[in-house]
VOTISE-608336 format. One line per field, with one value per residue: residue number from 0; residue in three letters; x, z, y negated of N, C-alpha, C in turn. Coordinates in nm, 4 decimals. Atoms other than C-alpha are relative to their C-alpha. Layout:
N
i	[NUM:...]
aa	[Ala:...]
n_x	[X:...]
n_z	[Z:...]
n_y	[Y:...]
ca_x	[X:...]
ca_z	[Z:...]
ca_y	[Y:...]
c_x	[X:...]
c_z	[Z:...]
c_y	[Y:...]
// end
This chain:
80
i	[0:1:2:3:4:5:6:7:8:9:10:11:12:13:14:15:16:17:18:19:20:21:22:23:24:25:26:27:28:29:30:31:32:33:34:35:36:37:38:39:40:41:42:43:44:45:46:47:48:49:50:51:52:53:54:55:56:57:58:59:60:61:62:63:64:65:66:67:68:69:70:71:72:73:74:75:76:77:78:79]
aa	[Unk:Unk:Unk:Unk:Unk:Unk:Unk:Unk:Unk:Unk:Unk:Unk:Unk:Unk:Unk:Unk:Unk:Unk:Unk:Unk:Unk:Unk:Unk:Unk:Unk:Unk:Unk:Unk:Unk:Unk:Unk:Unk:Unk:Unk:Unk:Unk:Unk:Unk:Unk:Unk:Unk:Unk:Unk:Unk:Unk:Unk:Unk:Unk:Unk:Unk:Unk:Unk:Unk:Unk:Unk:Unk:Unk:Unk:Unk:Unk:Unk:Unk:Unk:Unk:Unk:Unk:Unk:Unk:Unk:Unk:Unk:Unk:Unk:Unk:Unk:Unk:Unk:Unk:Unk:Unk]
n_x	[-0.0488:-0.0134:-0.1067:0.0310:-0.1743:-0.0786:-0.1518:-0.0612:-0.0993:-0.0890:-0.0954:0.1070:0.0733:0.0728:0.1385:0.1065:0.1219:0.1325:0.0946:0.1097:-0.0202:0.0048:-0.1126:-0.1084:-0.1444:0.0170:0.0104:-0.0951:-0.0930:0.0646:-0.0595:-0.1445:0.0377:-0.0008:0.1250:0.1598:-0.0397:0.0179:-0.0848:-0.1359:-0.1098:-0.0619:-0.0644:0.1014:0.1163:0.0205:0.1367:-0.0333:0.1272:0.1523:0.0733:0.0483:0.1386:0.0956:0.0680:-0.0602:0.0788:-0.1383:-0.0608:0.0202:0.0301:-0.1185:-0.0809:-0.0304:-0.0444:-0.1662:-0.0274:0.0283:-0.0878:0.0275:-0.0154:-0.1245:-0.0775:0.0320:-0.0749:-0.1433:0.0128:-0.0543:-0.0001:-0.1188]
n_z	[-0.0918:-0.1348:-0.0283:-0.1332:-0.0429:-0.1477:-0.0042:-0.1254:0.0487:0.0139:-0.1305:-0.1140:0.0486:-0.0695:0.0843:0.0921:0.0507:0.1203:0.0876:0.1369:0.1403:0.1436:0.0590:-0.1605:0.0597:-0.0145:-0.1007:-0.0005:0.0609:-0.0757:-0.1302:0.0048:0.0497:-0.1055:0.0680:-0.0895:-0.1292:-0.0838:0.0515:0.0276:-0.1243:-0.0160:0.1599:0.1233:-0.0433:0.0736:-0.0334:-0.0490:0.0519:0.0550:0.0199:0.1226:-0.0348:0.0524:-0.0414:-0.0778:-0.1239:-0.0653:-0.0541:-0.1097:-0.1135:-0.0578:-0.0364:-0.1307:-0.0910:0.0174:-0.0741:-0.1147:-0.0931:0.0774:0.1329:-0.0319:-0.0953:0.0706:0.0780:-0.0588:0.0329:0.0898:0.1248:-0.0278]
n_y	[-0.0513:0.0625:-0.0528:0.0283:0.0464:0.0107:0.1194:0.0081:0.1213:-0.0611:0.0791:-0.1000:-0.0770:0.0188:0.0880:-0.0828:0.1133:-0.0967:0.1741:-0.0493:0.0918:-0.0275:-0.0110:0.0140:0.0368:0.1578:0.0637:-0.0098:0.1264:0.1321:-0.0397:0.0282:0.1982:0.0794:0.0823:-0.0396:0.0223:-0.1243:-0.0941:0.0321:-0.0224:-0.1310:-0.0297:-0.1269:-0.1256:-0.0658:-0.0692:-0.1344:-0.1339:0.1016:-0.0451:0.0786:-0.0446:0.0567:0.0477:0.1270:-0.0355:-0.0851:0.0180:0.1106:-0.0683:-0.0001:0.0936:0.0379:-0.1488:0.0142:0.0973:-0.0300:-0.1002:-0.1413:0.0123:0.0691:-0.1071:-0.0658:0.0758:-0.0280:-0.1649:-0.0578:0.0893:0.1255]
ca_x	[-1.6402:-1.5969:-1.2557:-1.2407:-0.8294:-0.5737:-0.2776:-0.0213:0.2787:0.5764:0.7505:0.4931:0.4198:0.2408:-0.0486:-0.3260:-0.5803:-0.9076:-1.0988:-1.3212:-1.2383:-1.2972:-0.9631:-0.6947:-0.3567:-0.5269:-0.6141:-0.2888:-0.0803:-0.3380:-0.2568:0.1444:0.0603:-0.0329:-0.3887:-0.6069:-0.5885:-0.6324:-0.3766:-0.0798:0.1136:0.2239:0.3082:0.4291:0.1984:0.2004:-0.1008:-0.1235:-0.4939:-0.7854:-1.0715:-1.3042:-1.7209:-1.9788:-2.2004:-2.1032:-2.3654:-2.1265:-1.8567:-1.9175:-2.0443:-1.6859:-1.5328:-1.6913:-1.6815:-1.3251:-1.3354:-1.5138:-1.3812:-1.4672:-1.3502:-1.0374:-0.9428:-1.0049:-0.7841:-0.5016:-0.5409:-0.5599:-0.5295:-0.2332]
ca_z	[-3.9923:-3.6245:-3.4680:-3.0589:-3.0017:-2.6924:-2.6892:-2.4388:-2.4518:-2.5120:-2.2898:-1.9659:-2.0421:-1.7331:-1.9752:-2.1405:-2.3693:-2.5317:-2.8057:-3.1023:-3.4622:-3.8375:-3.9160:-3.6188:-3.8485:-3.8673:-3.5567:-3.4204:-3.6050:-3.4483:-3.0935:-3.1669:-3.3278:-2.9799:-3.1657:-2.8544:-2.4995:-2.3069:-2.4584:-2.5609:-2.2239:-2.2899:-2.6678:-2.8639:-2.8010:-2.9616:-3.0831:-2.9028:-3.0433:-3.2021:-3.2431:-3.5913:-3.5612:-3.7974:-3.6243:-3.4208:-3.1049:-3.0418:-3.0758:-2.8604:-2.5953:-2.5853:-2.5669:-2.2456:-2.1285:-2.1877:-1.9734:-1.6772:-1.3489:-1.5345:-1.8388:-1.7460:-1.4769:-1.8018:-2.0521:-1.8114:-1.8099:-2.1315:-2.3583:-2.2156]
ca_y	[-4.4005:-4.5058:-4.4285:-4.4244:-4.5260:-4.4468:-4.6587:-4.6450:-4.9428:-4.8649:-5.1483:-5.0065:-4.6953:-4.6559:-4.9307:-4.7182:-4.8915:-4.6990:-4.9288:-4.8270:-4.9296:-4.9088:-4.8886:-4.7816:-4.8705:-5.2235:-5.2386:-5.0991:-5.4061:-5.6469:-5.5145:-5.5413:-5.9175:-6.0225:-6.0726:-5.9178:-6.0993:-5.8140:-5.6155:-5.8676:-5.8788:-5.5009:-5.5196:-5.2667:-5.0328:-4.6854:-4.4853:-4.1555:-3.9936:-4.1136:-3.9436:-4.0292:-4.0059:-4.0460:-4.1819:-4.5397:-4.4329:-4.1643:-4.2621:-4.6027:-4.3097:-4.1564:-4.4445:-4.5299:-4.1432:-4.2327:-4.5664:-4.3934:-4.2186:-3.8923:-3.9559:-4.1324:-3.8076:-3.6226:-3.8445:-3.7872:-3.4114:-3.3571:-3.6520:-3.8926]
c_x	[0.0672:0.1137:-0.0366:0.1529:0.0784:0.1587:0.0737:0.1478:0.1314:0.1073:-0.0948:-0.0299:-0.1515:-0.1770:-0.0122:-0.0585:-0.0753:-0.0668:-0.0137:0.0158:-0.0619:0.0907:0.1370:0.1052:-0.0451:-0.0137:0.1143:0.1028:-0.0706:0.0402:0.1393:-0.0226:-0.0364:-0.1610:-0.1393:0.0607:0.0362:0.1427:0.1983:0.1167:0.0662:0.0135:0.1058:-0.0621:0.0070:-0.0836:0.0478:-0.1118:-0.0671:-0.0511:-0.1052:-0.1662:-0.1028:-0.0852:0.0725:-0.0930:0.1017:0.1305:0.0399:-0.0525:0.1268:0.0430:-0.0362:0.0102:0.1498:0.0229:-0.0560:0.0513:0.0233:0.0832:0.1562:0.1169:0.0346:0.1312:0.1619:0.0629:0.0725:0.0471:0.1770:0.1559]
c_z	[0.1217:0.0957:0.1727:-0.0018:0.1415:-0.0335:0.1477:-0.0376:0.0589:0.0901:0.1950:-0.0221:0.1245:-0.0887:-0.0570:-0.0571:-0.0798:-0.0689:-0.0999:-0.0689:-0.1105:-0.0820:0.1158:-0.0669:0.0476:0.1160:0.1318:0.0024:0.0616:0.1568:0.0255:-0.0084:0.1487:-0.0894:0.1269:0.1673:0.1246:-0.0151:-0.0386:0.1089:-0.0034:-0.1468:0.0001:0.0698:-0.1677:-0.0228:0.0643:-0.0949:-0.0337:-0.0935:-0.1356:0.0115:-0.1371:0.0336:0.1258:0.1324:0.0443:-0.0029:0.1401:0.1747:0.0749:0.0295:0.1488:0.0859:0.0419:0.1411:0.1407:0.0953:-0.0854:-0.0920:0.0303:0.0808:-0.1605:-0.1290:0.0271:-0.0015:-0.1120:-0.1549:-0.0006:0.0102]
c_y	[-0.0699:0.0803:-0.0366:0.0123:0.0404:-0.0395:-0.0038:-0.1224:0.0674:-0.0663:0.0156:0.1029:0.0568:-0.0824:0.0616:-0.1095:0.0785:-0.1385:0.1121:-0.0935:0.0654:0.0733:-0.0212:-0.0647:-0.1274:-0.0131:-0.0447:-0.1078:-0.0324:0.0231:-0.0171:-0.1066:-0.0958:-0.0202:0.0154:-0.1063:0.1366:0.1219:-0.0263:-0.0324:0.1270:0.0093:0.0685:0.0773:0.1273:0.0751:0.1625:0.1201:-0.1052:0.1440:-0.0540:0.0842:-0.0869:-0.1015:-0.1259:0.0159:0.0904:-0.0152:-0.1443:0.1208:0.0593:-0.0693:-0.0448:0.1282:-0.0625:-0.1556:0.0122:0.0881:0.1400:0.0363:-0.0359:0.1581:0.1020:-0.0021:0.0471:0.1409:0.0700:-0.0579:-0.0838:0.1349]
// end
């Protein structure tokens, strides 16, 4: 199972992050421990939502969509 997850910075709530993983809670702990160079400066993070997919390709496509212009607009309106 693959998961697309959405994080919001507790320190700077305007900062958000969308990622893909097989273990959401372990990945959140890694973000909060500063193990990701892309997110370390905005830690701590909180989990806003996650979506499970049986197929990695569909999860990757959804993550890519959420990172696109239309996907960002959708996420702002419906998910954040």
